[in-house]
C-alpha positions in Angstrom: 0.0 0.0 0.0 1.3 3.4 -1.0 0.0 6.8 0.3 0.3 9.6 -2.1 -0.4 13.3 -1.3 -0.9 16.1 -3.8 -2.9 16.7 -7.0 -1.5 13.8 -9.0 -1.2 10.1 -8.3 2.1 8.4 -8.9 3.2 5.3 -7.0 5.7 2.6 -7.8 5.4 -1.0 -6.9 7.7 -3.9 -7.8 5.9 -7.3 -8.3 7.9 -10.4 -7.5 6.0 -12.9 -9.4 4.2 -13.2 -12.8 0.4 -13.1 -12.2 -2.7 -11.0 -12.9 -3.2 -8.5 -10.1 -6.0 -6.1 -9.1 -5.1 -2.6 -8.0 -7.4 -0.6 -5.7 -7.1 3.2 -5.6 -8.7 5.0 -2.7 -9.0 8.8 -2.9 -9.8 10.9 0.2 -10.6 14.5 0.7 -11.3 15.4 4.3 -13.7 12.9 5.7 -15.1 11.7 2.4 -13.5 9.2 0.1 -14.0 7.0 -3.0 -12.3 4.0 -4.4 -11.8 2.3 -7.8 -10.4 -1.1 -8.6 -8.5 -1.8 -11.8 -8.1 -5.3 -13.0 -6.2 -7.0 -14.3 -2.7 -5.6 -14.2 -0.7 -8.4 -15.8 2.9 -9.1 -14.9 4.5 -11.6 -17.2 7.9 -13.0 -18.2 8.0 -13.9 -21.9 10.9 -16.3 -21.1 9.0 -18.3 -18.5 7.9 -21.0 -20.9 5.0 -22.2 -23.0 1.9 -24.2 -22.3 -0.5 -26.6 -23.8 -3.6 -28.1 -22.2 -6.0 -30.6 -23.6 -8.7 -32.4 -21.7 -12.0 -32.5 -20.0 -13.7 -32.1 -16.6 -17.2 -32.4 -15.3 -18.8 -29.0 -15.3 -20.0 -27.9 -11.8 -23.8 -27.2 -11.5 -24.5 -23.6 -12.1 -21.3 -23.0 -14.2 -23.3 -22.5 -17.4 -26.1 -19.9 -16.8 -27.9 -20.7 -20.1 -28.5 -24.2 -18.6 -27.8 -24.1 -14.8 -28.5 -27.9 -14.5 -25.8 -28.8 -16.9 -23.2 -31.0 -15.2 -21.7 -32.9 -18.2 -18.2 -33.1 -19.7 -16.6 -29.9 -20.8 -13.8 -30.4 -23.3 -11.1 -27.8 -23.9 -7.7 -27.4 -25.6 -5.2 -24.6 -25.8 -1.6 -23.9 -26.6 0.4 -20.7 -26.2 3.9 -19.4 -26.3 5.8 -16.1 -26.7 7.6 -15.8 -30.0 11.1 -14.2 -29.8 10.8 -10.6 -28.7 7.0 -10.6 -28.5 5.0 -9.4 -25.5 1.7 -11.0 -26.7 1.5 -14.8 -26.8 0.6 -16.7 -29.9 -1.6 -19.8 -29.9 -5.2 -21.0 -29.8 -7.9 -22.0 -27.3 -11.1 -23.9 -27.9 -13.9 -24.9 -25.5 -16.8 -27.2 -26.4 -19.7 -25.7 -24.5 -23.0 -27.6 -24.6 -24.2 -27.4 -28.3 -21.8 -24.5 -28.9 -18.1 -24.0 -29.6 -15.9 -21.2 -28.3 -12.7 -20.5 -30.4 -10.2 -17.7 -29.7 -9.5 -15.1 -32.4 -6.6 -13.7 -30.5 -4.7 -14.1 -27.2 -4.0 -11.1 -25.0 -1.7 -12.3 -22.2 -0.2 -15.3 -20.5 1.5 -15.7 -17.1 3.4 -18.7 -15.9 4.3 -18.7 -12.2 5.8 -22.0 -11.0 3.2 -24.7 -11.8 0.3 -22.3 -12.4 -0.6 -20.5 -15.7 -3.2 -18.1 -16.8 -4.1 -17.4 -20.4 -6.5 -14.8 -21.6 -7.8 -13.7 -25.0 -11.0 -13.1 -27.0 -12.9 -15.1 -29.4 -16.3 -16.1 -30.9 -19.0 -18.7 -30.1 -20.1 -20.5 -33.3 -18.2 -17.9 -35.3 -20.1 -14.9 -34.0 -19.9 -12.4 -31.1 -17.1 -11.0 -29.1 -16.3 -13.0 -26.0 -13.5 -12.9 -23.4 -11.7 -16.0 -22.3 -9.6 -17.0 -19.2 -8.0 -20.3 -18.6 -6.2 -20.9 -15.3 -4.3 -24.2 -15.1 -2.2 -26.2 -12.7 0.4 -28.6 -14.0 0.5 -31.1 -11.2 3.3 -33.1 -12.6 5.8 -30.2 -13.1 9.1 -30.7 -11.4 8.4 -34.4 -10.7 5.4 -33.8 -8.5 2.5 -36.3 -8.5 -0.5 -33.9 -8.1 -3.6 -33.9 -10.3 -3.8 -31.3 -13.1 -6.5 -28.7 -12.5 -8.2 -26.0 -14.6 -10.6 -23.2 -14.5 -12.3 -21.8 -17.6 -14.3 -18.6 -17.8 -16.0 -17.1 -20.9 -18.0 -13.9 -20.9 -19.6 -11.5 -23.3 -17.2 -8.6 -23.7 -19.9 -6.0 -24.5 -22.3 -6.8 -21.6 -20.0 -8.6 -19.1 -22.5 -11.4 -18.9 -20.9 -14.7 -17.9 -21.4 -17.4 -20.5 -19.5 -20.1 -18.6 -17.4 -20.2 -15.4 -16.2 -23.4 -13.7 -15.6 -21.4 -10.6 -18.5 -19.0 -10.6 -18.2 -15.9 -8.4 -14.5 -16.5 -7.8 -12.0 -13.7 -8.5 -10.1 -14.1 -11.8 -6.9 -14.7 -9.9 -8.3 -17.7 -7.9 -6.3 -20.9 -8.0 -7.8 -23.5 -10.3 -9.9 -26.0 -8.3 -11.4 -28.4 -10.9 -9.5 -31.7 -11.3 -9.3 -32.9 -14.9 -11.2 -36.1 -15.6 -8.8 -36.7 -18.5 -6.0 -34.9 -20.4 -3.2 -32.8 -19.2 -2.1 -29.2 -18.4 1.6 -28.9 -19.5 3.9 -26.1 -18.7 7.2 -26.2 -20.7 10.1 -24.2 -19.3 
């Protein structure tokens, strides 16, 4: 937390790990104050590695607002890497929603921090619309560990903010992935 006095706001902060962070700004004048939260502020290392994930998990009840009772298999696949000198990852992501297919049109950012990754971008559902995408993954076998791979997938309408799918509904975007894969893998390559 930084306190800043005066007519302009400037504060420096050094992040120690790649991740997507939220920044809260509180402004006070006398006894009244207001606040704003900005999210995400993405800190990444383009040399941290690449990722690929391909698999499925059972969708939690309520994760698909168009059909809150849906609890079937949700298949996904993605791959991403930073090309030499690039600050935006290249790659793809696909999610098979019930009766619909989400496909990325572009990736925005990727963070790799130890055995956890986050990948964000935008895309279409059945070749129409403008939707945001967030994949959070845990490579449970990285560095010789024997933990299950986990994932979180979130898709939303970029114009309205309406959630199309979220396997961890109402969790912050930087929440650790909690859904164990039923099949497939999350792989971080360093």
